[in-house]
C-alpha positions as CSV (number, residue, x, y, z in Angstrom):
1,X,-21.5,30.2,-5.6
2,X,-18.6,30.5,-4.5
3,X,-18.0,33.7,-6.8
4,X,-20.7,34.8,-4.3
5,X,-18.4,33.8,-1.5
6,X,-15.7,36.0,-2.8
7,X,-17.6,38.8,-3.7
8,X,-18.2,38.5,0.3
9,X,-15.6,38.1,1.9
10,X,-14.6,41.0,-0.1
11,X,-17.0,43.1,0.8
12,X,-16.8,42.4,4.1
13,X,-12.3,42.2,3.9
14,X,-12.8,46.3,3.0
15,X,-15.4,47.3,5.5
16,X,-13.1,46.3,8.5
17,X,-10.8,48.1,7.5
18,X,-12.2,50.5,6.6
19,X,-14.3,50.6,10.2
20,X,-11.4,49.2,11.7
21,X,-9.1,52.6,11.1
22,X,-11.2,54.5,11.3
23,X,-12.0,53.9,15.0
24,X,-8.0,53.3,15.5
25,X,-6.9,56.6,14.2
26,X,-10.3,58.4,16.2
27,X,-8.8,56.1,19.5
28,X,-5.8,57.3,19.1
29,X,-6.5,61.5,18.3
30,X,-8.1,61.4,21.3
31,X,-5.2,59.2,23.3
32,X,-2.8,62.0,22.6
33,X,-5.1,65.3,23.1
34,X,-6.3,63.9,26.6
35,X,-2.7,63.3,27.8
36,X,-1.8,66.9,27.1
37,X,-4.3,68.0,30.5
38,X,-2.9,67.8,33.7
39,X,-5.8,65.7,35.3
40,X,-4.9,64.0,38.0
41,X,-4.9,59.8,37.4
42,X,-6.0,60.4,34.0
43,X,-2.6,61.8,32.2
44,X,-1.1,59.7,34.5
45,X,-3.2,56.1,33.0
46,X,-3.1,57.7,29.6
47,X,1.0,58.5,29.4
48,X,1.3,54.6,30.4
49,X,-1.0,53.3,26.9
50,X,1.1,52.7,24.4
51,X,-0.4,53.8,21.3
52,X,2.5,54.3,18.7
53,X,1.9,51.1,17.2
54,X,-1.7,52.7,15.9
55,X,-0.5,55.5,12.8
56,X,2.0,52.6,11.4
57,X,-1.7,49.4,12.5
58,X,-3.0,51.9,10.1
59,X,-1.0,52.5,7.5
60,X,-1.0,48.5,6.7
61,X,-4.3,48.5,6.9
62,X,-5.0,51.3,4.4
63,X,-2.9,49.5,2.1
64,X,-4.8,46.5,1.9
65,X,-7.9,48.1,1.5
66,X,-6.9,50.5,-0.9
67,X,-5.3,47.1,-3.2
68,X,-8.8,44.9,-2.3
69,X,-11.0,47.9,-2.9
70,X,-9.5,48.7,-6.5
71,X,-10.0,44.4,-7.3
72,X,-13.7,45.4,-6.1
73,X,-14.0,48.9,-8.3
74,X,-13.0,46.4,-11.5
75,X,-16.2,44.1,-10.3
76,X,-18.5,47.0,-9.5
77,X,-17.3,49.8,-12.4
78,X,-15.6,52.3,-9.8
79,X,-12.5,53.5,-12.1
80,X,-13.2,56.5,-14.1
81,X,-12.0,55.8,-17.2
82,X,-12.0,58.1,-20.7
83,X,-14.0,56.3,-23.1
84,X,-14.9,59.2,-25.3
85,X,-13.4,58.0,-27.6
86,X,-14.3,54.3,-27.2
87,X,-18.1,55.0,-26.9
88,X,-17.6,56.9,-30.9
89,X,-16.2,53.5,-33.2
90,X,-19.0,51.0,-34.1
91,X,-20.5,48.1,-32.0
92,X,-17.6,45.8,-33.6
93,X,-14.7,48.1,-33.3
94,X,-15.8,49.5,-29.7
95,X,-15.9,45.7,-28.0
96,X,-12.6,44.6,-29.2
97,X,-11.3,47.8,-27.7
98,X,-12.9,46.8,-24.6
99,X,-12.2,43.0,-24.7
100,X,-8.6,44.1,-25.3
101,X,-8.5,46.7,-22.5
102,X,-9.8,44.4,-20.5
103,X,-7.1,41.0,-21.1
104,X,-4.7,43.8,-20.5
105,X,-5.4,44.7,-17.0
106,X,-5.6,41.6,-15.9
107,X,-1.9,41.0,-18.0
108,X,-0.7,43.7,-16.2
109,X,-1.9,43.0,-13.0
110,X,-0.7,39.5,-13.4
111,X,2.6,40.4,-13.5
112,X,2.1,42.3,-10.7
113,X,0.9,39.9,-8.5
114,X,4.2,37.0,-10.0
115,X,6.3,40.2,-9.3
116,X,4.9,41.0,-5.5
117,X,4.8,36.9,-4.7
118,X,8.2,36.5,-6.1
119,X,9.6,40.0,-3.8
120,X,7.3,38.1,-0.7
121,X,9.3,35.0,-0.8
122,X,12.0,36.6,-1.0
123,X,11.3,38.8,2.2
124,X,10.8,36.6,4.9
125,X,7.9,34.0,3.5
126,X,9.7,31.3,2.5
127,X,11.7,30.5,6.4
128,X,8.1,30.7,7.5
129,X,6.8,28.2,5.3
130,X,9.9,26.2,5.3
131,X,9.6,26.3,9.7
132,X,5.9,25.9,9.7
133,X,6.4,22.6,7.0
134,X,9.8,21.3,9.5
135,X,11.7,21.4,6.6
136,X,15.2,22.1,7.3
137,X,17.7,24.7,5.1
138,X,20.7,26.3,7.2
139,X,21.0,30.0,6.3
140,X,17.6,30.3,5.5
141,X,16.9,34.4,5.4
142,X,14.9,35.0,7.7
143,X,13.7,38.3,6.5
144,X,13.0,41.9,8.5
145,X,10.0,43.4,10.5
146,X,7.7,46.3,11.1
147,X,9.8,48.7,13.3
148,X,6.4,49.2,16.2
149,X,4.5,46.4,15.6
150,X,7.3,44.0,14.4
151,X,5.7,42.2,12.1
152,X,7.6,39.7,9.5
153,X,7.4,42.4,6.7
154,X,6.8,39.9,4.0
155,X,2.9,39.6,5.6
156,X,2.3,43.3,4.7
157,X,3.7,42.6,1.5
158,X,1.0,40.1,0.8
159,X,-1.1,42.7,0.1
160,X,-0.1,43.6,-3.1
161,X,-0.1,39.2,-4.7
162,X,-3.4,38.6,-3.1
163,X,-4.4,42.0,-3.6
164,X,-3.4,42.1,-8.1
165,X,-3.8,38.7,-8.3
166,X,-7.5,39.3,-6.8
167,X,-7.5,42.5,-9.4
168,X,-6.2,39.7,-12.4
169,X,-9.6,37.4,-11.7
170,X,-11.5,40.6,-11.6
171,X,-11.0,41.8,-14.9
172,X,-11.2,38.7,-16.5
173,X,-14.3,38.2,-14.6
174,X,-15.6,41.3,-16.6
175,X,-14.3,39.9,-19.4
176,X,-15.9,37.3,-19.8
177,X,-19.8,39.0,-18.6
178,X,-19.3,41.8,-21.1
179,X,-18.2,39.1,-24.0
180,X,-21.4,37.4,-23.7
181,X,-23.7,40.0,-22.3
182,X,-22.1,43.3,-23.8
183,X,-22.9,45.2,-20.8
184,X,-20.3,46.2,-18.8
185,X,-20.4,46.9,-14.5
186,X,-21.3,50.7,-14.4
187,X,-21.9,52.9,-11.2
188,X,-23.4,56.4,-11.2
189,X,-20.8,57.9,-9.0
190,X,-23.5,60.9,-8.2
191,X,-25.8,58.2,-6.9
192,X,-26.3,58.2,-2.9
193,X,-27.7,54.6,-1.5
194,X,-30.8,55.1,0.2
195,X,-32.1,57.7,-1.3
196,X,-34.8,57.0,-3.8
197,X,-35.6,59.3,-6.5
198,X,-38.4,60.3,-5.7
199,X,-37.0,62.2,-2.9
200,X,-34.6,64.1,-4.9
201,X,-37.2,65.6,-7.0
202,X,-38.6,69.4,-6.6
203,X,-41.3,68.7,-6.2
204,X,-43.5,72.6,-7.5
205,X,-44.3,74.9,-4.4
């Protein structure tokens, strides 16, 4: 039950970030394009609207989307892998190599997540949480902010530990599933959702 909730939250977050970033970019481009026309009233209004933050926000959203999208890719088998040599091994050795690869991915992403968490903590997260819980410390580093949105950078960089830890959990999830069933998640890159196989068949004239 919890796993399904996390799956849905992961998919919802990726979908929201992708849709929102696309909309913001579209509005920003249209705003910049129309601002160049000397249309009475409209040009003055558009010039009064400040969208200088749009580019920075979209970059942040794409970073978050990439980190959580990578975890989604592990769960669904979207990532492309070179497995020609592994598939030529006998089933027992192939299974060992697959499990080793998945556990190596878990160790790597877990390490990145831990290093990222330490970086985020030192970058200003410690100031936020100390202040949140009323812990008074003198001379504590507040941390920098982003140029346009003036967001604390530790919030932006939180995508690294959160996304990496989720990816680590996905590697472990796939490894356990493979050990139990001998199957890996597989995604057909040539498949298009919404198109039935019957519709793709070439019918004789």
